[in-house]
DSSP file (Angstrom, degrees, kcal/mol; ACC not computed):
  #  RESIDUE AA STRUCTURE BP1 BP2  ACC     N-H-->O    O-->H-N    N-H-->O    O-->H-N    TCO  KAPPA ALPHA  PHI   PSI    X-CA   Y-CA   Z-CA
    1    1 A M              0   0    0      0, 0.0     0, 0.0     0, 0.0     0, 0.0   0.000 360.0 360.0 360.0 -39.0 -206.7   26.3  -25.1
    2    2 A S    >   +     0   0    0      3,-0.0     3,-1.4     2,-0.0    11,-0.1   0.161 360.0 135.9-103.3  19.9 -203.9   24.7  -27.0
    3    3 A E  T 3   +     0   0    0      1,-0.2     3,-0.1     7,-0.0     0, 0.0  -0.389  66.2  28.4 -65.9 143.1 -203.9   27.3  -29.8
    4    4 A G  T 3  S+     0   0    0      1,-0.3     2,-0.3    -2,-0.1    -1,-0.2   0.437  94.2 118.5  87.8  -1.1 -200.4   28.4  -30.8
    5    5 A L    <   -     0   0    0     -3,-1.4    -1,-0.3     1,-0.1    -3,-0.0  -0.681  66.6-112.5 -96.8 152.4 -198.7   25.2  -29.7
    6    6 A C     >  -     0   0    0     -2,-0.3     4,-2.6    -3,-0.1     5,-0.2  -0.250  39.7 -95.9 -72.3 171.1 -196.8   22.9  -32.1
    7    7 A G  H  > S+     0   0    0      1,-0.2     4,-2.2     2,-0.2     5,-0.2   0.902 124.3  47.0 -57.6 -46.0 -198.2   19.4  -32.8
    8    8 A R  H  > S+     0   0    0      1,-0.2     4,-2.4     2,-0.2    -1,-0.2   0.903 113.0  49.2 -65.5 -39.7 -196.1   17.7  -30.2
    9    9 A C  H  > S+     0   0    0      2,-0.2     4,-2.8     1,-0.2    -1,-0.2   0.884 109.3  52.6 -67.3 -37.5 -197.0   20.2  -27.5
   10   10 A K  H  X S+     0   0    0     -4,-2.6     4,-2.6     2,-0.2     5,-0.2   0.935 110.8  47.2 -61.8 -45.3 -200.7   20.0  -28.4
   11   11 A V  H  X S+     0   0    0     -4,-2.2     4,-2.4     1,-0.2    -2,-0.2   0.924 114.0  47.3 -62.0 -44.4 -200.6   16.2  -27.9
   12   12 A A  H  X S+     0   0    0     -4,-2.4     4,-2.6     2,-0.2    -2,-0.2   0.903 112.4  49.6 -64.2 -41.2 -198.7   16.5  -24.6
   13   13 A A  H  X S+     0   0    0     -4,-2.8     4,-2.6     2,-0.2    -2,-0.2   0.909 112.2  47.5 -65.2 -42.2 -201.1   19.2  -23.4
   14   14 A E  H  X S+     0   0    0     -4,-2.6     4,-2.4     2,-0.2    -2,-0.2   0.892 112.7  49.2 -65.8 -39.2 -204.1   17.1  -24.3
   15   15 A R  H  X S+     0   0    0     -4,-2.4     4,-2.1    -5,-0.2    -2,-0.2   0.922 112.7  47.2 -65.4 -43.8 -202.6   14.0  -22.6
   16   16 A D  H  X S+     0   0    0     -4,-2.6     4,-2.4     2,-0.2    -2,-0.2   0.905 112.0  50.4 -63.9 -41.3 -201.8   16.0  -19.5
   17   17 A R  H  X S+     0   0    0     -4,-2.6     4,-2.7     1,-0.2    -2,-0.2   0.922 109.9  50.0 -63.4 -43.5 -205.3   17.5  -19.4
   18   18 A A  H  X S+     0   0    0     -4,-2.4     4,-2.3     1,-0.2    -1,-0.2   0.891 110.8  50.2 -62.5 -38.8 -206.8   14.0  -19.7
   19   19 A A  H  X S+     0   0    0     -4,-2.1     4,-2.2     2,-0.2    -1,-0.2   0.911 111.7  47.4 -66.1 -41.7 -204.6   12.7  -16.9
   20   20 A V  H  X S+     0   0    0     -4,-2.4     4,-2.6     2,-0.2    -2,-0.2   0.913 112.4  49.6 -66.0 -42.3 -205.6   15.7  -14.6
   21   21 A E  H  X S+     0   0    0     -4,-2.7     4,-2.6     2,-0.2    -2,-0.2   0.902 111.1  49.5 -63.8 -40.0 -209.3   15.2  -15.5
   22   22 A A  H  X S+     0   0    0     -4,-2.3     4,-2.2     2,-0.2    -1,-0.2   0.905 111.9  48.6 -64.8 -40.9 -209.1   11.4  -14.7
   23   23 A E  H  X S+     0   0    0     -4,-2.2     4,-2.3     2,-0.2    -2,-0.2   0.918 112.5  48.4 -64.4 -42.9 -207.4   12.2  -11.4
   24   24 A W  H  X S+     0   0    0     -4,-2.6     4,-2.6     1,-0.2    -2,-0.2   0.915 111.5  49.4 -64.4 -43.0 -210.0   14.7  -10.5
   25   25 A K  H  X S+     0   0    0     -4,-2.6     4,-2.7     2,-0.2    -1,-0.2   0.886 110.5  50.5 -64.5 -37.9 -212.9   12.4  -11.4
   26   26 A A  H  X S+     0   0    0     -4,-2.2     4,-2.2     2,-0.2    -1,-0.2   0.912 111.9  47.3 -65.6 -41.8 -211.3    9.6   -9.3
   27   27 A A  H  X S+     0   0    0     -4,-2.3     4,-2.2     2,-0.2    -2,-0.2   0.904 113.1  49.2 -65.7 -40.6 -211.0   11.9   -6.3
   28   28 A R  H  X S+     0   0    0     -4,-2.6     4,-2.5     2,-0.2    -2,-0.2   0.928 111.2  48.7 -63.6 -45.3 -214.6   13.1   -6.8
   29   29 A D  H  X S+     0   0    0     -4,-2.7     4,-2.3     1,-0.2    -1,-0.2   0.881 111.3  50.4 -63.4 -38.0 -215.9    9.6   -7.0
   30   30 A A  H  X S+     0   0    0     -4,-2.2     4,-2.3     2,-0.2    -1,-0.2   0.895 110.8  49.1 -66.3 -39.7 -214.0    8.6   -3.9
   31   31 A A  H  X S+     0   0    0     -4,-2.2     4,-2.3     2,-0.2    -2,-0.2   0.899 111.2  49.2 -66.8 -40.1 -215.4   11.6   -2.0
   32   32 A V  H  X S+     0   0    0     -4,-2.5     4,-2.5     2,-0.2    -2,-0.2   0.918 111.9  48.9 -64.6 -43.0 -218.9   10.8   -3.1
   33   33 A A  H  X S+     0   0    0     -4,-2.3     4,-2.3     1,-0.2    -2,-0.2   0.907 111.7  49.2 -63.3 -41.5 -218.5    7.1   -2.0
   34   34 A A  H  X S+     0   0    0     -4,-2.3     4,-2.5     2,-0.2    -1,-0.2   0.900 111.5  49.2 -64.9 -40.7 -217.1    8.2    1.4
   35   35 A A  H  X S+     0   0    0     -4,-2.3     4,-2.6     2,-0.2    -2,-0.2   0.907 111.2  49.2 -65.9 -41.3 -220.0   10.6    1.9
   36   36 A R  H  X S+     0   0    0     -4,-2.5     4,-2.2     2,-0.2    -2,-0.2   0.909 112.1  48.7 -64.6 -40.6 -222.6    8.0    1.0
   37   37 A T  H  X S+     0   0    0     -4,-2.3     4,-1.6     2,-0.2    -2,-0.2   0.919 112.5  48.2 -64.0 -43.5 -220.9    5.5    3.4
   38   38 A A  H  X S+     0   0    0     -4,-2.5     4,-1.0     1,-0.2    -2,-0.2   0.901 112.9  47.9 -64.6 -41.0 -220.9    8.1    6.2
   39   39 A E  H  < S+     0   0    0     -4,-2.6     3,-0.2     1,-0.2    -1,-0.2   0.871 110.3  51.8 -69.0 -35.3 -224.5    9.0    5.6
   40   40 A A  H  < S+     0   0    0     -4,-2.2    -1,-0.2     1,-0.2    -2,-0.2   0.828 109.9  49.9 -69.2 -30.8 -225.6    5.4    5.6
   41   41 A A  H  < S+     0   0    0     -4,-1.6    -1,-0.2    -5,-0.2    -2,-0.2   0.695  94.0  88.5 -80.9 -19.4 -223.8    4.7    8.9
   42   42 A R  S  < S-     0   0    0     -4,-1.0     3,-0.1    -3,-0.2    -4,-0.0  -0.629  84.0-118.5 -83.0 134.1 -225.4    7.7   10.6
   43   43 A P        -     0   0    0      0, 0.0    -2,-0.1     0, 0.0    -1,-0.1  -0.396  40.1 -93.7 -68.0 148.8 -228.7    7.1   12.3
   44   44 A P        -     0   0    0      0, 0.0     2,-0.3     0, 0.0    -4,-0.0  -0.329  40.7-126.6 -63.1 143.6 -231.6    9.1   11.0
   45   45 A Q        -     0   0    0     -3,-0.1     2,-0.4     1,-0.0    -3,-0.0  -0.686  17.9-116.6 -93.4 146.0 -232.2   12.4   12.8
   46   46 A E        -     0   0    0     -2,-0.3     2,-0.5     1,-0.0    -1,-0.0  -0.669  27.5-137.3 -80.6 130.2 -235.6   13.3   14.2
   47   47 A V        -     0   0    0     -2,-0.4     2,-0.5     0, 0.0    -1,-0.0  -0.771  12.9-150.8 -92.4 128.9 -237.0   16.4   12.6
   48   48 A V        -     0   0    0     -2,-0.5    -2,-0.0     2,-0.0     0, 0.0  -0.856  19.6-118.7-102.2 131.7 -238.7   18.9   14.9
   49   49 A A        -     0   0    0     -2,-0.5    -1,-0.0     1,-0.1     0, 0.0  -0.395  17.4-130.7 -65.8 141.7 -241.5   21.0   13.6
   50   50 A P              0   0    0      0, 0.0    -1,-0.1     0, 0.0    -2,-0.0   0.542 360.0 360.0 -73.8  -4.0 -240.7   24.8   13.7
   51   51 A F              0   0    0      0, 0.0    -2,-0.1     0, 0.0    -3,-0.0   0.396 360.0 360.0-124.9 360.0 -244.0   25.5   15.4
């Protein structure tokens, strides 16, 4: 991915990529936590048999 870049550019690209991945993981973890909280607050639904 960073082939053809100079040393400084490679370091900067790797740092930027790590920052974006950390931001994405934080957003994903927040979304998972919000979904779990929402599901826990919702009362269980009654399942009706299809027959």
